[in-house]
C-alpha positions in Angstrom: 9.3 -5.8 6.9 9.0 -5.9 10.7 6.4 -6.6 13.3 5.7 -4.3 16.2 3.7 -6.0 19.0 2.3 -3.8 21.8 2.1 -6.3 24.6 -0.2 -4.5 27.0 -2.6 -3.3 24.3 -4.2 -6.7 23.7 -1.1 -7.8 21.8 -1.9 -5.2 19.1 0.3 -6.0 16.1 1.6 -3.8 13.4 3.2 -5.0 10.2 5.5 -2.2 8.9 7.6 -2.0 5.8 9.2 1.5 5.9 11.9 1.1 8.6 13.0 4.7 8.1 10.0 5.8 10.2 10.1 6.2 14.0 7.9 4.0 16.2 5.7 7.0 17.0 5.1 7.6 13.2 4.2 3.9 12.8 1.7 4.1 15.7 0.1 7.2 14.3 0.1 5.9 10.7 -1.9 2.9 12.1 -4.4 5.3 13.9 -3.2 4.4 17.4 -3.4 7.1 20.1 0.0 7.4 21.6 1.1 10.1 24.0 3.6 12.7 22.7 3.5 16.0 24.5 6.4 17.7 22.7 5.1 16.8 19.2 7.6 14.1 18.7 10.7 16.2 19.0 12.6 14.3 21.7 12.0 17.0 24.3 10.1 15.0 26.8 9.5 11.4 27.7 5.8 11.0 27.3 6.1 8.8 24.2 8.4 6.3 25.7 7.9 2.6 25.2 9.1 -0.2 27.4 11.1 -2.8 25.4 9.9 -6.3 26.2 11.7 -8.2 23.4 13.8 -7.5 20.4 16.1 -5.0 21.9 18.7 -6.0 19.3 16.3 -4.7 16.6 16.4 -1.1 17.8 18.8 1.4 16.3 21.3 2.9 18.7 20.2 5.5 21.3 19.8 9.0 20.0 21.4 12.0 21.7 18.1 12.9 23.3 17.6 9.3 24.6 21.2 9.3 26.0 20.5 12.6 27.8 17.3 11.3 29.4 19.0 8.0 30.3 21.9 9.9 32.0 19.5 11.9 34.2 17.4 9.0 35.1 14.2 10.0 33.1 14.5 7.0 30.8 15.2 3.5 32.0 17.6 1.0 30.4 14.7 -0.9 28.9 12.9 2.2 27.7 13.1 4.1 24.4 11.5 7.3 23.1 9.1 6.2 20.3 9.6 9.6 18.6 13.3 9.0 18.3 13.8 5.4 17.8 13.7 3.3 14.6 13.7 -0.5 14.4 15.4 -2.9 12.1 13.3 -6.0 12.8 10.5 -7.5 15.1 10.0 -5.9 18.5 7.6 -6.3 21.4 7.0 -3.1 23.4 4.5 -1.9 26.1 2.9 1.4 26.9 4.4 3.0 30.0 1.9 3.0 32.9 2.2 6.7 33.5 1.3 7.6 29.9 -1.7 5.3 29.3 -4.8 7.1 28.0 -8.0 6.7 30.0 -10.1 5.9 26.9 -8.1 2.8 26.0 -8.6 -0.6 27.6 -5.1 -1.9 28.2 -4.2 -5.5 29.2 -1.4 -6.9 31.2 1.9 -7.5 29.3 
């Protein structure tokens, strides 16, 4: 079991058991609106999360993430939620540029 905390979404916390799922799948399984323009295929960066804590609990970068990191479209503390899986507790934040207008976000 692992805990996902979304720091800038009122510390929303998800308890997840199936660690084979991506972060994006966990968000959607818990009825959270999360941007994903390419349908979760790793072809854009709209689903990115900012890693606040627990970076050691993320599986290694995928080829898509390495490509976006190389061209500067993904920062060193950012991951694509559609690509990444976790192995333990993490704290993430929604990227400012991909926040939805109908959600009341807080400061991380």
